[in-house]
MARTIVO-662153 format. One record per residue (C-alpha): x, y, z; residue number from 1. Coordinates in pm, whole numbers, plus 50000, padded with zeros to 5 digits. Layout:
[r [X,Y,Z],NUM]
...
END
This chain:
[r [68952,78509,04556],1]
[r [68783,78413,04881],2]
[r [68981,78197,05116],3]
[r [68799,78019,05388],4]
[r [69042,77953,05714],5]
[r [69063,78043,06066],6]
[r [69232,78371,06126],7]
[r [69576,78344,06245],8]
[r [69610,78384,06619],9]
[r [69969,78344,06757],10]
[r [69910,78497,07089],11]
[r [69989,78382,07463],12]
[r [69774,78095,07517],13]
[r [69977,77815,07626],14]
[r [70005,77670,07961],15]
[r [70266,77649,08229],16]
[r [70325,77521,08554],17]
[r [70457,77851,08701],18]
[r [70172,78051,08538],19]
[r [69777,78027,08566],20]
[r [69673,78247,08285],21]
[r [69859,78406,07999],22]
[r [69775,78713,07772],23]
[r [69525,78653,07551],24]
[r [69367,78946,07344],25]
[r [69003,78985,07245],26]
[r [68868,78781,06925],27]
[r [68849,79014,06640],28]
[r [68488,79178,06615],29]
[r [68453,79052,06240],30]
[r [68596,78713,06123],31]
[r [68481,78750,05790],32]
[r [68655,79079,05735],33]
[r [68901,79146,05445],34]
[r [68820,78758,05295],35]
[r [68845,78562,05584],36]
[r [68538,78318,05688],37]
[r [68481,78008,05897],38]
[r [68481,77710,05672],39]
[r [68306,77378,05759],40]
[r [68466,77107,05950],41]
[r [68648,76806,05782],42]
[r [68786,76480,05873],43]
[r [69146,76459,05702],44]
[r [68999,76179,05468],45]
[r [68709,76411,05391],46]
[r [68934,76670,05312],47]
[r [69164,76496,05089],48]
[r [68854,76369,04876],49]
[r [68715,76726,04843],50]
[r [69068,76860,04748],51]
[r [69133,76612,04491],52]
[r [68804,76651,04354],53]
[r [68838,77016,04329],54]
[r [69159,77021,04164],55]
[r [69059,76767,03892],56]
[r [68720,76928,03831],57]
[r [68874,77312,03845],58]
[r [69142,77216,03566],59]
[r [68928,76997,03335],60]
[r [68652,77270,03336],61]
[r [68912,77513,03255],62]
[r [69085,77321,02961],63]
[r [68689,77261,02844],64]
[r [68659,77655,02834],65]
[r [68973,77696,02641],66]
[r [68864,77421,02384],67]
[r [69127,77182,02511],68]
[r [68891,76950,02661],69]
[r [68914,76560,02597],70]
[r [69277,76561,02465],71]
[r [69303,76232,02282],72]
[r [69023,76122,02506],73]
[r [69225,76116,02829],74]
[r [69174,76444,02996],75]
[r [69082,76285,03326],76]
[r [69421,76132,03352],77]
[r [69616,76452,03268],78]
[r [69762,76643,03592],79]
[r [69800,77030,03537],80]
[r [70200,77103,03589],81]
[r [70322,77330,03871],82]
[r [70386,77596,03598],83]
[r [69991,77565,03502],84]
[r [69907,77597,03840],85]
[r [70097,77897,03954],86]
[r [70005,78080,03657],87]
[r [69641,78025,03703],88]
[r [69680,78101,04076],89]
[r [69820,78450,03988],90]
[r [69551,78491,03714],91]
[r [69275,78441,03980],92]
[r [69446,78683,04217],93]
[r [69517,78960,03939],94]
[r [69234,78932,03675],95]
[r [68960,78698,03764],96]
[r [68593,78812,03766],97]
[r [68444,78520,03921],98]
[r [68498,78389,04271],99]
[r [68706,78083,04356],100]
[r [68642,77941,04696],101]
[r [68893,77723,04846],102]
[r [68969,77590,05217],103]
[r [69274,77578,05426],104]
[r [69313,77410,05727],105]
[r [69578,77636,05870],106]
[r [69707,77689,06240],107]
[r [69618,77337,06365],108]
[r [69717,77249,06719],109]
[r [69997,76987,06715],110]
[r [69970,76941,07084],111]
[r [69583,76812,07048],112]
[r [69752,76547,06868],113]
[r [70004,76446,07155],114]
[r [70286,76650,06963],115]
[r [70386,76639,06598],116]
[r [70393,76304,06422],117]
[r [70736,76416,06273],118]
[r [70955,76183,06079],119]
[r [70734,75889,06156],120]
[r [70901,75546,06067],121]
[r [70906,75182,06158],122]
[r [71099,75284,06474],123]
[r [70981,75602,06565],124]
[r [71122,75685,06900],125]
[r [71470,75772,06772],126]
[r [71297,76053,06556],127]
[r [71081,76185,06852],128]
[r [71385,76275,07041],129]
[r [71566,76413,06726],130]
[r [71649,76771,06729],131]
[r [71496,76786,06381],132]
[r [71173,76703,06546],133]
[r [70972,77035,06507],134]
[r [70824,76958,06859],135]
[r [71201,77014,06979],136]
[r [71344,77241,06747],137]
[r [71227,77569,06923],138]
[r [71385,77509,07259],139]
[r [71730,77340,07145],140]
[r [72014,77463,07274],141]
[r [72117,77811,07106],142]
[r [71784,77924,07072],143]
[r [71663,78170,07337],144]
[r [71302,78040,07327],145]
[r [71453,77779,07576],146]
[r [71423,78059,07828],147]
[r [71044,78062,07767],148]
[r [70856,77783,07981],149]
[r [70526,77853,07849],150]
[r [70432,77631,07555],151]
[r [70322,77912,07338],152]
[r [70122,77758,07062],153]
[r [70250,77840,06711],154]
[r [70573,77988,06860],155]
[r [70702,77706,07089],156]
[r [70460,77438,06997],157]
[r [70448,77352,06619],158]
[r [70131,77443,06414],159]
[r [70007,77191,06126],160]
[r [69873,77319,05815],161]
[r [69638,77086,05575],162]
[r [69643,77251,05228],163]
[r [69451,77209,04899],164]
[r [69509,77354,04552],165]
[r [69505,77741,04568],166]
[r [69499,77755,04960],167]
[r [69743,78045,05028],168]
[r [69935,78220,05318],169]
[r [69944,78594,05233],170]
[r [70254,78821,05253],171]
[r [70345,78821,05636],172]
[r [70647,78823,05867],173]
[r [70680,78607,06142],174]
[r [70561,78717,06483],175]
[r [70837,78927,06674],176]
[r [71039,78853,06345],177]
[r [71127,78531,06462],178]
[r [71298,78255,06238],179]
[r [71058,78004,06145],180]
[r [71124,77641,06002],181]
[r [70865,77459,05796],182]
[r [70847,77089,05691],183]
[r [70640,76956,05429],184]
[r [70542,76578,05542],185]
[r [70384,76491,05238],186]
[r [70153,76550,04955],187]
[r [70182,76816,04652],188]
[r [70438,77074,04648],189]
[r [70410,77434,04835],190]
[r [70530,77747,04649],191]
[r [70718,78034,04837],192]
[r [70784,78378,04760],193]
[r [71026,78578,04986],194]
[r [71138,78935,05032],195]
[r [71466,78999,05225],196]
[r [71426,79160,05568],197]
[r [71647,79456,05434],198]
[r [71333,79548,05188],199]
[r [71069,79499,05415],200]
[r [70996,79877,05446],201]
[r [70976,79903,05052],202]
[r [70725,79594,05053],203]
[r [70518,79777,05274],204]
[r [70526,80111,05051],205]
[r [70456,79905,04740],206]
[r [70138,79718,04897],207]
[r [70004,80059,05032],208]
[r [70069,80228,04693],209]
[r [69866,79956,04490],210]
[r [69622,79905,04784],211]
[r [69543,80236,04894],212]
[r [69160,80179,05005],213]
[r [69234,79884,05184],214]
[r [69529,80037,05396],215]
[r [69303,80340,05446],216]
[r [69031,80107,05624],217]
[r [69287,79907,05805],218]
[r [69641,80080,05841],219]
[r [69806,79749,05975],220]
[r [69678,79551,05705],221]
[r [69981,79352,05681],222]
[r [69942,79205,06034],223]
[r [69621,79025,05952],224]
[r [69771,78770,05668],225]
[r [69508,78840,05416],226]
[r [69673,79066,05171],227]
[r [69843,78900,04840],228]
[r [70004,79094,04563],229]
[r [70166,78948,04298],230]
[r [70576,78923,04274],231]
[r [70575,79071,03949],232]
[r [70421,79420,04076],233]
[r [70665,79422,04368],234]
[r [70956,79390,04129],235]
[r [70823,79667,03918],236]
[r [70853,79868,04246],237]
[r [71200,79760,04279],238]
[r [71154,79511,04560],239]
[r [71364,79193,04513],240]
[r [71145,78884,04541],241]
[r [71294,78522,04552],242]
[r [71109,78214,04472],243]
[r [71121,77859,04567],244]
[r [70931,77526,04542],245]
[r [70906,77319,04842],246]
[r [70861,76946,04790],247]
[r [70761,76650,05066],248]
[r [71040,76597,05273],249]
[r [71202,76959,05257],250]
[r [71257,77227,05491],251]
[r [71227,77586,05414],252]
[r [71371,77843,05664],253]
[r [71281,78202,05684],254]
[r [71472,78481,05812],255]
[r [71380,78749,06062],256]
[r [71149,79022,05914],257]
[r [71160,78849,05601],258]
[r [70811,78891,05418],259]
[r [70686,78554,05252],260]
[r [70365,78434,05094],261]
[r [70273,78147,04886],262]
[r [70029,77870,04784],263]
[r [69971,77519,04785],264]
[r [69959,77283,04452],265]
[r [69732,77026,04593],266]
[r [69647,76827,04931],267]
[r [69945,76814,05172],268]
[r [70056,76836,05519],269]
[r [70305,77091,05645],270]
[r [70414,77154,05994],271]
[r [70597,77494,06102],272]
[r [70751,77649,06434],273]
[r [70976,77944,06529],274]
[r [71337,77937,06647],275]
[r [71550,78216,06816],276]
[r [71920,78202,06771],277]
[r [72114,78473,06968],278]
[r [72148,78684,06628],279]
[r [71741,78720,06653],280]
[r [71784,78942,06983],281]
[r [71827,79275,06799],282]
[r [71566,79181,06534],283]
[r [71335,79122,06824],284]
[r [71398,79430,06999],285]
[r [71312,79601,06698],286]
[r [70990,79414,06666],287]
[r [70865,79484,07033],288]
[r [70927,79855,06983],289]
[r [70718,79831,06667],290]
[r [70440,79671,06834],291]
[r [70449,79939,07081],292]
[r [70393,80209,06818],293]
[r [70110,80012,06653],294]
[r [69941,79926,07008],295]
[r [69990,79550,06922],296]
[r [70003,79275,07168],297]
[r [70283,79038,07204],298]
[r [70325,78689,07173],299]
[r [70620,78649,07422],300]
[r [70825,78849,07645],301]
[r [71136,78972,07464],302]
[r [71292,79080,07795],303]
[r [71263,78777,07970],304]
[r [71424,78597,07690],305]
[r [71706,78871,07643],306]
[r [71789,78835,08044],307]
[r [71745,78468,08042],308]
[r [72044,78452,07784],309]
[r [72236,78709,07955],310]
[r [72210,78536,08301],311]
[r [72293,78194,08132],312]
[r [72604,78380,07965],313]
[r [72730,78518,08281],314]
[r [72699,78185,08454],315]
[r [72920,78044,08145],316]
[r [73166,78288,08214],317]
[r [73184,78257,08576],318]
[r [73251,77887,08527],319]
[r [73515,77980,08286],320]
[r [73699,78223,08470],321]
[r [73648,78111,08848],322]
[r [73577,77705,08830],323]
[r [73830,77695,08543],324]
[r [73569,77459,08337],325]
[r [73783,77580,08022],326]
[r [73684,77224,07827],327]
[r [73304,77281,07857],328]
[r [73177,77331,07519],329]
[r [72848,77470,07634],330]
[r [73049,77755,07815],331]
[r [73257,77835,07522],332]
[r [72981,77871,07293],333]
[r [72825,78156,07525],334]
[r [73149,78301,07547],335]
[r [73147,78335,07190],336]
[r [72866,78583,07172],337]
[r [73024,78773,07469],338]
[r [73274,79051,07475],339]
[r [73262,79389,07357],340]
[r [73167,79288,07001],341]
[r [72948,79009,07100],342]
[r [72614,78967,06976],343]
[r [72453,78935,07315],344]
[r [72663,79217,07471],345]
[r [72520,79450,07200],346]
[r [72170,79336,07222],347]
[r [72199,79404,07620],348]
[r [72374,79733,07575],349]
[r [72090,79855,07348],350]
[r [71815,79769,07583],351]
[r [71978,79900,07881],352]
[r [72056,80254,07693],353]
[r [71674,80245,07596],354]
[r [71581,80173,07965],355]
[r [71808,80423,08104],356]
[r [71672,80685,07873],357]
[r [71326,80606,07965],358]
[r [71393,80622,08332],359]
[r [71525,80974,08292],360]
[r [71224,81086,08146],361]
[r [71023,80988,08471],362]
[r [70953,81257,08761],363]
[r [71216,81232,09030],364]
[r [70920,81244,09277],365]
[r [70813,80889,09167],366]
[r [70913,80628,09419],367]
[r [71097,80336,09288],368]
[r [71082,79951,09433],369]
[r [71233,79653,09358],370]
[r [71007,79399,09216],371]
[r [70904,79078,09442],372]
[r [71033,78726,09303],373]
[r [70657,78665,09246],374]
[r [70580,78978,09065],375]
[r [70484,78827,08754],376]
[r [70478,78480,08836],377]
[r [70066,78417,08770],378]
[r [70007,78688,08524],379]
[r [70299,78858,08290],380]
[r [70177,79221,08312],381]
[r [70142,79454,07983],382]
[r [70107,79834,07943],383]
[r [69756,79918,07957],384]
[r [69778,80144,07655],385]
[r [70046,80004,07415],386]
[r [70063,79653,07553],387]
[r [70445,79671,07598],388]
[r [70569,79363,07789],389]
[r [70653,79487,08169],390]
[r [70916,79197,08262],391]
[r [71188,79466,08347],392]
[r [71002,79777,08457],393]
[r [70659,79883,08535],394]
[r [70466,80182,08674],395]
[r [70158,80228,08859],396]
[r [69930,80452,09098],397]
[r [69839,80404,09450],398]
[r [69466,80500,09333],399]
[r [69468,80192,09109],400]
[r [69704,79942,09195],401]
[r [69602,79679,08929],402]
[r [69647,79925,08652],403]
[r [69990,79927,08487],404]
[r [70196,80119,08236],405]
[r [70546,80088,08055],406]
[r [70784,80391,08160],407]
[r [70711,80540,07857],408]
[r [70335,80592,07947],409]
[r [70388,80618,08325],410]
[r [70215,80983,08292],411]
[r [69912,80849,08121],412]
[r [69809,80627,08401],413]
[r [69591,80896,08574],414]
[r [69589,81239,08705],415]
[r [69741,81194,09009],416]
[r [70076,81376,09120],417]
[r [70357,81203,09050],418]
[r [70448,81131,09443],419]
[r [70155,80882,09443],420]
[r [70301,80671,09165],421]
[r [70537,80387,09186],422]
[r [70792,80237,08989],423]
[r [70886,79870,08978],424]
[r [71200,79756,08853],425]
[r [71347,79393,08833],426]
[r [71708,79557,08808],427]
[r [71856,79901,08866],428]
[r [72026,80094,08576],429]
[r [72345,80061,08764],430]
[r [72282,79664,08797],431]
[r [72237,79658,08410],432]
[r [72561,79825,08356],433]
[r [72738,79573,08576],434]
[r [72555,79310,08353],435]
[r [72686,79479,08057],436]
[r [73083,79493,08229],437]
[r [73017,79130,08284],438]
[r [72926,79034,07961],439]
[r [73244,79209,07827],440]
[r [73453,79030,08062],441]
[r [73512,79224,08402],442]
[r [73588,78982,08669],443]
[r [73437,79205,08929],444]
[r [73104,79251,08734],445]
[r [73113,78873,08649],446]
[r [73121,78790,09044],447]
[r [72882,79040,09122],448]
[r [72610,78876,08900],449]
[r [72712,78524,08988],450]
[r [72631,78641,09365],451]
[r [72320,78866,09252],452]
[r [72152,78606,09028],453]
[r [72313,78252,09111],454]
[r [72479,78323,09455],455]
[r [72755,78089,09338],456]
[r [73048,78068,09601],457]
[r [73348,78323,09524],458]
[r [73659,78249,09406],459]
[r [73820,78200,09730],460]
[r [73595,77905,09844],461]
[r [73605,77725,09510],462]
[r [73864,77494,09639],463]
[r [73614,77369,09902],464]
[r [73343,77287,09639],465]
[r [73320,76912,09613],466]
[r [73249,76826,09223],467]
[r [73316,76499,09080],468]
[r [73281,76481,08713],469]
[r [73311,76224,08462],470]
[r [73198,76232,08114],471]
[r [73269,76063,07808],472]
[r [73065,76033,07499],473]
[r [73175,75807,07234],474]
[r [73202,75972,06867],475]
[r [73095,75673,06693],476]
[r [72777,75622,06861],477]
[r [72489,75646,06602],478]
[r [72119,75779,06639],479]
[r [72001,75443,06733],480]
[r [72222,75401,07052],481]
[r [72087,75311,07367],482]
[r [72154,75676,07524],483]
[r [72067,76000,07462],484]
[r [72319,76270,07301],485]
[r [72385,76588,07426],486]
[r [72225,76869,07216],487]
[r [72452,77116,07372],488]
[r [72714,76977,07207],489]
[r [72844,77183,06883],490]
[r [72571,77451,06929],491]
[r [72676,77812,06833],492]
[r [73009,77670,06761],493]
[r [73233,77909,06566],494]
[r [73263,77648,06280],495]
[r [72902,77660,06234],496]
[r [72746,77951,06340],497]
[r [72808,78089,05983],498]
[r [72706,77798,05804],499]
[r [72375,77558,05719],500]
[r [72499,77206,05691],501]
[r [72310,76984,05402],502]
[r [72316,76631,05389],503]
[r [72195,76429,05128],504]
[r [72124,76055,05273],505]
[r [72183,75902,04933],506]
[r [72533,76037,04902],507]
[r [72840,76084,05098],508]
[r [72888,76459,04961],509]
[r [72814,76735,05216],510]
[r [72702,77111,05067],511]
[r [72735,77377,05297],512]
[r [72521,77702,05247],513]
[r [72676,78005,05410],514]
[r [72422,78170,05631],515]
[r [72662,78462,05634],516]
[r [72585,78492,05274],517]
[r [72237,78363,05256],518]
[r [72070,78580,05524],519]
[r [72247,78916,05460],520]
[r [71864,79033,05402],521]
[r [71821,78939,05789],522]
[r [72105,79152,05868],523]
[r [72035,79460,05682],524]
[r [72270,79412,05396],525]
[r [72281,79275,05034],526]
[r [71985,79166,04810],527]
[r [71992,78805,04939],528]
[r [71724,78542,04940],529]
[r [71501,78554,05271],530]
[r [71392,78164,05214],531]
[r [71652,77878,05201],532]
[r [71533,77513,05184],533]
[r [71686,77174,05266],534]
[r [71589,76821,05131],535]
[r [71647,76520,05359],536]
[r [71539,76144,05300],537]
[r [71388,76125,05620],538]
[r [71358,75719,05631],539]
[r [71733,75670,05628],540]
[r [71945,75599,05933],541]
[r [72184,75899,05998],542]
[r [72497,75873,06191],543]
[r [72624,76130,06449],544]
[r [73017,76249,06430],545]
[r [73134,76436,06752],546]
[r [73440,76537,06514],547]
[r [73553,76893,06489],548]
[r [73526,76865,06105],549]
[r [73153,76777,06120],550]
[r [73175,76617,05789],551]
[r [72879,76404,05878],552]
[r [72651,76641,06076],553]
[r [72306,76753,06009],554]
[r [72309,77112,06165],555]
[r [72127,77426,06176],556]
[r [72228,77758,06375],557]
[r [72553,77547,06456],558]
[r [72355,77264,06668],559]
[r [72355,76917,06571],560]
[r [71976,76845,06476],561]
[r [72044,76456,06418],562]
[r [72117,76402,06780],563]
[r [71877,76293,06993],564]
[r [71759,76510,07283],565]
[r [71860,76389,07602],566]
[r [71586,76303,07843],567]
[r [71846,76282,08151],568]
[r [72190,76256,08237],569]
[r [72232,75877,08266],570]
[r [72459,75691,08007],571]
[r [72452,75325,08060],572]
[r [72711,75257,07784],573]
[r [73062,75092,07847],574]
[r [73303,75339,07960],575]
[r [73038,75631,08019],576]
[r [72977,75767,08349],577]
[r [72663,75919,08455],578]
[r [72817,76260,08622],579]
[r [72507,76357,08811],580]
[r [72489,76046,09011],581]
[r [72898,76064,09099],582]
[r [72849,76340,09367],583]
[r [72490,76327,09483],584]
[r [72351,76006,09697],585]
[r [72080,75988,09898],586]
[r [72249,75722,10073],587]
[r [72557,75948,10149],588]
[r [72616,76078,10545],589]
[r [72502,76422,10621],590]
[r [72816,76616,10686],591]
[r [72743,76862,10984],592]
[r [73016,77077,11174],593]
[r [72932,77216,11520],594]
[r [73020,77565,11536],595]
[r [72825,77686,11863],596]
[r [72638,77463,12083],597]
[r [72478,77754,12248],598]
[r [72303,77731,12608],599]
[r [72030,77570,12738],600]
[r [71693,77730,12758],601]
[r [71442,77556,13004],602]
[r [71085,77536,12866],603]
[r [70811,77324,12692],604]
[r [70912,77511,12347],605]
[r [71261,77460,12375],606]
[r [71268,77057,12328],607]
[r [71057,76784,12152],608]
[r [71070,76387,12210],609]
[r [71367,76394,11930],610]
[r [71588,76681,11996],611]
[r [71691,77000,12268],612]
[r [71704,77304,12074],613]
[r [71974,77523,12275],614]
[r [71975,77884,12230],615]
[r [72264,78042,12025],616]
[r [72306,77690,11860],617]
[r [72511,77695,11534],618]
[r [72635,77440,11284],619]
[r [72731,77388,10925],620]
[r [72584,77167,10673],621]
[r [72694,77075,10357],622]
[r [72415,77040,10080],623]
[r [72329,77110,09692],624]
[r [72356,77476,09651],625]
[r [71955,77573,09587],626]
[r [72061,77840,09323],627]
[r [72343,77647,09164],628]
[r [72262,77272,09205],629]
[r [72571,77140,09048],630]
[r [72806,77218,09344],631]
[r [72760,77139,09714],632]
[r [72776,77426,09933],633]
[r [72775,77506,10291],634]
[r [72462,77635,10495],635]
[r [72463,77765,10831],636]
[r [72214,77631,11081],637]
[r [72121,77867,11375],638]
[r [71854,77856,11659],639]
[r [71765,78190,11756],640]
[r [71552,78320,12041],641]
[r [71199,78400,11915],642]
[r [71071,78543,12268],643]
[r [70720,78413,12334],644]
[r [70721,78247,12001],645]
[r [71010,78015,12144],646]
[r [71285,77912,11901],647]
[r [71326,78002,11572],648]
[r [71511,77806,11317],649]
[r [71758,77979,11046],650]
[r [71930,77857,10776],651]
[r [72162,78042,10555],652]
[r [72352,77970,10230],653]
[r [72682,78060,10352],654]
[r [72829,78205,10013],655]
[r [72528,78423,09980],656]
[r [72401,78556,10315],657]
[r [72112,78731,10165],658]
[r [71941,78393,10087],659]
[r [71799,78301,10430],660]
[r [71461,78109,10588],661]
[r [71363,78175,10921],662]
[r [71086,77902,11025],663]
[r [70949,77796,11359],664]
[r [71037,77451,11314],665]
[r [71362,77301,11146],666]
[r [71137,77077,10930],667]
[r [71008,77389,10778],668]
[r [71324,77554,10708],669]
[r [71480,77270,10520],670]
[r [71172,77155,10313],671]
[r [71176,77546,10182],672]
[r [71537,77491,10093],673]
[r [71477,77157,09925],674]
[r [71170,77309,09753],675]
[r [71379,77622,09636],676]
[r [71636,77375,09513],677]
[r [71399,77126,09307],678]
[r [71246,77414,09141],679]
[r [71587,77524,09026],680]
[r [71670,77179,08919],681]
[r [71361,77163,08721],682]
[r [71436,77511,08561],683]
[r [71786,77422,08428],684]
[r [71662,77095,08300],685]
[r [71417,77281,08073],686]
[r [71688,77483,07984],687]
[r [71883,77203,07867],688]
[r [72132,77123,08140],689]
[r [72182,76763,08203],690]
[r [72460,76745,08493],691]
[r [72210,76814,08747],692]
[r [72143,76627,09096],693]
[r [71797,76402,09123],694]
[r [71514,76606,09295],695]
[r [71526,76592,09661],696]
[r [71285,76455,09919],697]
[r [71195,76383,10237],698]
[r [71493,76567,10429],699]
[r [71500,76531,10786],700]
[r [71515,76906,10909],701]
[r [71660,76786,11244],702]
[r [71937,76588,11103],703]
[r [72026,76883,10884],704]
[r [72085,77082,11185],705]
[r [72279,76838,11340],706]
[r [72040,76785,11650],707]
[r [72038,76405,11554],708]
[r [72432,76345,11478],709]
[r [72555,76092,11708],710]
[r [72856,76336,11775],711]
[r [72658,76631,11853],712]
[r [72386,76485,12063],713]
[r [72591,76404,12375],714]
[r [72720,76759,12377],715]
[r [72378,76913,12355],716]
[r [72255,76677,12646],717]
[r [72563,76775,12868],718]
[r [72392,77109,12876],719]
[r [72094,76964,13062],720]
[r [72227,76752,13342],721]
[r [71913,76831,13554],722]
[r [71731,76698,13287],723]
[r [71506,77005,13283],724]
[r [71372,76925,12905],725]
[r [71105,76667,13056],726]
[r [70958,76574,12699],727]
[r [71304,76492,12567],728]
[r [71425,76290,12855],729]
[r [71110,76111,12908],730]
[r [71109,75988,12536],731]
[r [71456,75889,12569],732]
[r [71381,75687,12900],733]
[r [71101,75512,12721],734]
[r [71333,75425,12432],735]
[r [71594,75290,12670],736]
[r [71358,75084,12853],737]
[r [71287,74898,12535],738]
[r [71599,74852,12418],739]
[r [71700,74698,12763],740]
[r [71395,74463,12752],741]
[r [71538,74113,12762],742]
[r [71263,73993,12553],743]
[r [71386,74252,12268],744]
[r [71715,74150,12289],745]
[r [71660,73782,12273],746]
[r [71434,73821,11953],747]
[r [71691,74035,11794],748]
[r [71944,73774,11835],749]
[r [71706,73469,11735],750]
[r [71649,73688,11413],751]
[r [71993,73788,11325],752]
[r [72148,73426,11389],753]
[r [71905,73337,11111],754]
[r [72080,73546,10846],755]
[r [72429,73478,10682],756]
[r [72692,73738,10655],757]
[r [72590,73914,10339],758]
[r [72252,73955,10488],759]
[r [72397,74089,10794],760]
[r [72613,74342,10618],761]
[r [72303,74458,10434],762]
[r [72096,74511,10751],763]
[r [72398,74683,10896],764]
[r [72427,74935,10597],765]
[r [72048,74983,10631],766]
[r [72025,75081,10980],767]
[r [72337,75314,10947],768]
[r [72215,75477,10658],769]
[r [71942,75691,10886],770]
[r [71582,75699,10850],771]
[r [71583,75955,10572],772]
[r [71773,75716,10352],773]
[r [71601,75529,10060],774]
[r [71733,75205,10193],775]
[r [71595,75261,10526],776]
[r [71232,75363,10390],777]
[r [71279,75041,10126],778]
[r [71308,74834,10425],779]
[r [71048,74964,10632],780]
[r [70832,74947,10341],781]
[r [70906,74572,10293],782]
[r [70872,74504,10634],783]
[r [70540,74642,10686],784]
[r [70384,74471,10383],785]
[r [70514,74139,10519],786]
[r [70371,74201,10839],787]
[r [70035,74287,10676],788]
[r [70043,73988,10422],789]
[r [70097,73710,10730],790]
[r [69823,73902,10944],791]
[r [69580,73845,10651],792]
[r [69719,73479,10629],793]
[r [69652,73412,10983],794]
[r [69309,73568,10958],795]
[r [69217,73332,10671],796]
[r [69356,73031,10832],797]
END
């Protein structure tokens, strides 16, 4: 049987704000190899007509050949049963001498259509934000794919599949052995066959035994998704095969390294995407090691996801241990995968052992350096020889600095001596061992990693941190409520980690399928199914329950998927407070404490029209922590002597002295801080954190240093009784002369006399808020607009 469909490509081709390019392997030399051919273009309507006509014509002709044509004269009205279609499909695959040509609209980019059209109803917005929407599914809290910021097509961004009768998906496993979730939107059924992950090797051996010539020509034929073999043959070889039929409105979930295949019974539309709960990490590690052996390109960076999950878990442990956030369910969920026996701890420990063994194989003459923060910011690096991901470590040589290798192939880079080669590491082995101890619960290790990655304040200054949070979500809120529901809730919970809750909208009964029972194949035990199926009536209104018994929830991997994805942290319902807006406000006054007023240094560079810059000046300013935005931290602002450069302005995060910025102006310093802060806010927003401050802008650097503070300016001015800083004093005299002008005073008196007490109070608030506040800027904008309108009106009159 010849299938016409595009070769399946699931490689890094997505775009990201932080990366300009991604890995993209060359297109296969022969697209028609092993049964694949490019088919013609169809519109959806054209393909439906073609599919229906093919199905009707094929089975009418078949019945005619068998002498059953014209059953009572109604042959055109009879439709083949599912058993008829399934039997004929395997007859074609195993015994047919004729060629049957079908088309399959596979691997269609859902992003081209502005995202998936999942669960479309009369009021579609509630479903667009639902966790069951496959566009949202891959990055749900609890899936480590939330640490992948790139929109990798087919992995993070769903693919659509438009099928016709006999169009097939051959035996394969998901890239990186990920879980996958498939939803059949509409149309004829889809037949699935699945083999448990524990028997993946047995399936491969059986395929090689029965198709030796094909595997001789292409040893990794199963990677191509072009090989179909009957379940009956596999069963004869001792391979357990499970079967299910997926109807419209049903989900099919496949497990890690679980081979699956199938075909469509007619015209239909399905959608699929991958997901990676924490228990996948071990399987994913096995996958990338296998890819390295096969010299196969990867679709994503497994190490990036692993380290991202570990850092997030350490942050949760730090909050539990030092900030005493014992009631935060998100922290408790991460804690549940930590500890000496935790899934995440085991995955990190396994990876650290591998890295340590590979480091020991390197020549001691090779120099070891830390990676820069932007080491792989634009291009993710891979080994030139085996395509292994180089997120954690890489090797290169001074003779070819653009060529990189993994630690296993460092000796294959070139013929240069070892002392000419460089090994870049993101973390040392000692760092990794501390990370393992942190995940196991060591307080010292947690604190060390908190400083290394988060630069959070130590426990002795926790009492100084200003945090005001009020969070309340009513349990009776439904899917149609006005505000978003936090998908962090009930994710990776102990009660749901082992179960998949099934809910039929037509009944109040709830059926639970234990993942611990059904997915033993994914964990390497038992002969359990590799495919599970769930049915939902997607048109009905679903309610959300926050109760601990989860009797009315729709959950997968312990995550409430019926909940809406929160777009921000604002809740306007009665009794619900927006926690992100409680502690952060543009209108709040800047808190600056003077630590050292320094000494006067006469010279043109040591002042400007707005401020004097004393050498040795030092102050403490409170602002959002640029690496941990949910808390306020203190920054030390200093003015240093830069010699011929004049003053240098330095800002240091007091709780983490390694984080500091030195610039030629106060504005540049604080622009850098704000940029770092905003980047971290956006990063954590992508990860699903909602209790974050708004993005900061228009920060006045001089004000943040305290050089404009009313209680500090007189102290600084007293250092220059002779008015040696001429630029500053000249400007001040001009301003004072304007304010002492009788005309200005009289105009302001007339202006204010026309205002009522409420308007005067508003004006007083705006003037006291400072030029960097939104209120000041709004007032200035309104004033400018009004002046412009009056000028235009006067010109036309």
